Residue, then its C-alpha position, 0 to 999 in steps of 0.5 A: m348264418a346268424t346265431p339265434y342266441t345273444p352275444a353273451v350266450q354265444a360267447l359262453m357256448d364258444e368257450f365251452s366248445r374250446l374244452p377237450g371232448i366238448g362239441p358244439r351241441t354239448a357246449q350249448r346244453v351246458a351253457l343253457h343249463l347254467i343260464k337256467s341254474e340258480d345264481e349261487d350254483v353258478a357262483r359256486l362253479a365259478r369259484a371252484i374253477v378259479e380256486a383250482k386254477q390258483k391253487v393246483r400245481f404240478c408236484e415238484r417230484c413226479f408232476n402229478l397234480s397237487d395243492d402243495s409242493l409234493c402230491t399226496v402220493c409222494n408224501d405217502t411214506k408207505r409207498d414202495a420207493t423202489k418202483i416208479c410207474v410212468v404215465e402220460d397224465a394225471r388221469d392215467l395215474a388216477a385210473i391205476e390208483r383205482t385198480g389197487e394193484f400198485r403201491g409204488t410211486y409215479h412219474v407223470l410225463l405230461g404228454v407223449i412223443d408225437p412228432l406229427a403234433g410237434v411234441g418231441h422227447e424234450d417237451i415231456k418230463i423224460r429228462e426229469l425222470v432220468n434225474r430222479l432215477r440217479t438219486e432215488p432207490v428205484t429198481e423197476v420203472i413200469v411204463c404205462t403209456s397208452n397202447n397206441t403209436e405215440g405211447d409205443v414210441t414214448a415207451l421205447y424211447i424211455s427204455r433206451c434212455l434208462r438202459p445205461l442206469d441198469i434199471t429194469v424197465t417193463r411195460i404193462a401187458s396186453g389186455l388193453p385194446v390196441g389204440s386205446d387210451l389208458e384212462f378208459a380201461d376198466e379197473l379189472t383189465l388195467g389191474r391185470a395188465l399191470s400185474n402181468r407187465t413185461p420187459i420192453e424190447d427194441 
């Protein structure tokens, strides 16, 4: 079926629909909204996208998003360096920070082990976590992966990797729905799950 839009409009909608969580109808709404917007509003959005792409990098220590070599959390000397919270991505880190329950540091895996998607343990930042633990005064690693199959497999693998290091490895407690993603949990539920974390067992 032929598209009712010009090639430029269709190309814009196609690009938006490639983004995660944006289907064809949402892409259409966003594209048409931008076309109707003032030129300076569209230019500001374009500048923000380009600037973020050029300036934002991964923290050299924890792999959180950062404008510098170290992120704001790693640069905060008031954080508890004896505890590391392991999360899947920066969205989960932000969700935990909103709870106000955790004052330690973080390690962002940049994914989870997912064999069906071709993602193995070597494709995420587990090796880097182990290397950190050999040089930092960490006594507890809190694994905050999502409560689904991939999150469970990743948590168990991390627990096994850290066993020789004699470090306590815990997992956030129940209270999060099975199969749910961490970023969608409300602050109260996530805060309680973090406070009531339990050891990881095979």
